[in-house]
C-alpha positions in Angstrom: 166.9 92.6 43.5 166.1 89.2 42.0 166.2 86.3 44.4 165.7 88.5 47.5 162.7 88.4 49.8 161.6 90.6 52.7 162.7 89.0 56.0 161.4 91.8 58.3 159.7 95.1 57.9 159.2 97.9 60.4 157.5 101.3 60.1 157.3 104.2 62.6 155.0 107.1 62.1 157.7 109.3 63.4 161.2 108.2 64.1 164.8 109.0 63.3 167.8 107.2 61.8 171.5 108.1 61.9 172.7 107.8 58.3 176.3 106.8 57.7 177.5 110.0 56.2 180.7 111.7 57.4 179.7 113.2 59.8 176.6 111.2 60.4 173.2 112.7 59.4 170.3 112.2 61.8 167.1 112.5 59.8 163.6 112.5 61.3 160.3 111.6 59.9 158.3 108.5 58.8 160.9 105.7 59.3 161.0 102.4 57.5 163.4 99.5 58.1 163.3 96.7 55.6 165.6 93.6 55.8 166.0 91.4 52.7 167.4 87.9 52.5 168.8 86.2 49.4 166.9 82.9 48.8 168.8 79.7 49.4 170.3 78.4 46.2 170.4 81.8 44.5 173.9 83.0 43.4 175.1 86.1 45.4 175.3 89.1 43.0 177.9 90.8 45.2 177.3 93.7 47.6 178.7 96.3 45.1 176.3 95.1 42.4 173.4 95.4 44.7 174.4 99.0 45.8 175.1 100.1 42.2 171.6 99.0 41.1 170.0 101.1 43.8 172.3 104.0 43.0 171.4 103.9 39.3 167.7 103.6 40.2 167.8 106.7 42.5 169.7 108.7 39.9 167.1 107.8 37.2 164.3 109.5 39.3 166.4 112.6 39.9 168.0 111.6 43.2 171.6 111.8 44.3 174.2 109.8 46.1 175.0 111.6 49.4 177.7 109.2 50.6 179.1 105.8 49.5 181.5 103.5 51.3 181.6 99.7 51.3 179.3 98.2 52.5 176.6 100.9 52.3 175.3 103.8 50.2 173.4 106.8 51.4 171.0 108.4 48.9 168.5 111.2 48.8 165.5 111.9 46.5 162.5 114.2 46.4 159.3 112.1 46.1 156.0 114.1 45.6 157.6 117.1 47.5 158.9 114.9 50.4 162.7 114.7 50.9 163.4 111.0 51.3 166.7 109.5 52.5 167.7 105.9 51.8 170.6 103.8 53.1 171.3 100.5 51.5 173.7 98.1 53.1 174.9 95.1 51.2 178.1 93.1 51.7 179.2 89.5 51.3 176.5 87.8 53.4 173.0 87.0 52.1 171.3 89.9 53.9 170.6 93.3 52.5 169.4 96.1 54.8 167.5 99.2 53.8 166.7 102.2 56.1 164.4 104.9 54.7 163.2 108.2 56.2 160.6 110.4 54.6 161.7 113.7 56.2 158.8 115.5 58.1 158.5 117.6 61.2 156.8 115.9 64.2 153.3 117.0 65.3 153.2 117.4 69.0 150.3 115.4 70.3 150.3 115.5 74.1 149.5 119.0 75.3 150.1 120.7 78.7 146.5 120.5 79.6 146.3 116.8 79.0 149.4 116.3 81.2 147.6 118.3 83.9 144.5 116.1 83.7 146.6 112.9 84.0 148.6 114.2 86.9 145.3 115.2 88.7 143.6 111.9 87.9 146.4 109.4 88.1 149.2 111.2 89.7 151.6 110.4 86.8 151.9 110.4 83.0 154.3 108.4 80.9 156.0 110.4 78.1 157.9 109.2 75.0 161.0 111.3 75.2 163.6 110.3 72.6 167.3 110.0 73.3 170.4 109.0 71.4 170.8 105.2 71.6 172.5 104.4 74.9 172.9 108.0 75.8 171.1 110.8 77.8 171.1 113.4 75.0 167.5 114.4 74.2 166.8 114.3 70.4 165.5 117.4 68.7 162.1 115.8 67.9 161.4 115.6 71.7 161.9 119.3 72.4 158.3 120.2 71.6 157.3 117.7 74.4 159.8 119.4 76.8 158.1 122.7 75.9 154.7 121.3 76.9 156.1 120.3 80.3 157.4 123.8 80.7 153.9 125.2 79.8 152.3 122.9 82.4 154.7 124.1 85.1 154.3 127.7 84.2 150.5 127.4 84.3 150.6 125.8 87.8 153.3 127.7 89.8 152.7 125.5 92.9 153.1 122.2 91.1 156.2 120.1 91.8 156.9 116.9 89.9 159.3 114.0 89.8 160.9 113.1 86.5 161.5 109.3 86.5 163.5 107.5 83.8 162.7 103.9 82.8 164.3 101.5 80.3 163.6 98.1 78.7 165.6 95.1 79.7 168.3 95.3 77.0 171.7 95.5 78.6 172.6 95.1 82.2 170.3 96.0 85.1 173.0 98.3 86.6 173.8 99.9 83.3 170.1 100.5 82.6 169.6 102.1 86.1 172.5 104.5 85.5 171.2 105.4 82.0 167.7 106.0 83.2 169.0 108.3 86.0 171.1 110.2 83.5 168.1 110.6 81.2 165.9 111.9 84.0 168.5 114.4 84.9 168.8 115.5 81.3 165.1 116.1 81.1 165.2 118.1 84.3 168.1 120.2 83.0 166.2 120.9 79.8 163.2 122.1 81.7 165.3 124.2 84.1 167.1 125.8 81.1 163.7 127.1 80.0 163.1 129.0 83.3 161.5 126.6 85.7 163.0 126.6 89.2 165.1 123.5 89.9 163.6 123.0 93.4 160.3 122.1 91.7 161.8 119.1 90.0 163.4 115.8 91.2 165.1 113.3 89.0 165.2 109.5 89.6 166.0 106.5 87.5 164.5 103.0 87.9 166.1 101.3 84.9 164.3 98.1 83.9 162.7 97.6 87.4 159.2 98.9 86.5 158.1 97.6 83.1 154.6 98.5 81.8 155.0 96.4 78.6 156.1 93.0 77.6 159.9 93.1 77.1 159.6 90.0 74.8 158.1 92.2 72.1 159.3 95.3 70.3 156.1 97.2 71.1 156.5 96.3 74.8 160.1 97.3 74.9 159.2 100.7 73.3 156.5 101.2 76.0 159.1 100.5 78.7 161.6 103.1 77.4 159.9 106.1 78.8 160.1 109.1 81.1 157.3 109.6 83.6 156.1 112.8 85.2 154.9 112.1 88.8 153.1 114.6 90.9 154.9 115.3 94.2 
């Protein structure tokens, strides 16, 4: 839109976003978050005008409006065979927010044998298990990682591990400790549900007490939001 400039940009090779449909649609894949700001002195075109421009543009390339309600619009379009979801939020302030997901399946990178090597060498391994924001529900994109933990434990019947939850420093220390404990227990429950004996696992949560990254940066906070497997 004329007069707007990009104030912040973020890309994740694999992430998820909860689009504001009714009910909400959680879409996974390559995730982009772009925030725009209307330059000082420029007349505000109005949130509806901004959204209508994007709606017309997506229709022009064969896309569709999935859901629209002030102050945002959710759209979907096929780009070179990739299903792409877009949410544009524009209201009365000078900001415009765009969330985009190019829908793809996650490729599981960390394998059971790599976990085994790390446990043997270091005694622990940090894992990027994804949860609903502020909750202990494991997101579907992390189930392949849970499956690799199960494979590890199946391949080494005598192995016992601790599952330790950690958070960044957003929120209160007490709340983060409770959340990390709940997430560790959720991971244990998912592993047990796949046939591993519960007495081989122990859940613990440390909240924000043991950071491995700098909580002043987004990258550091992402490192601190983790689950660790620890050899017992």
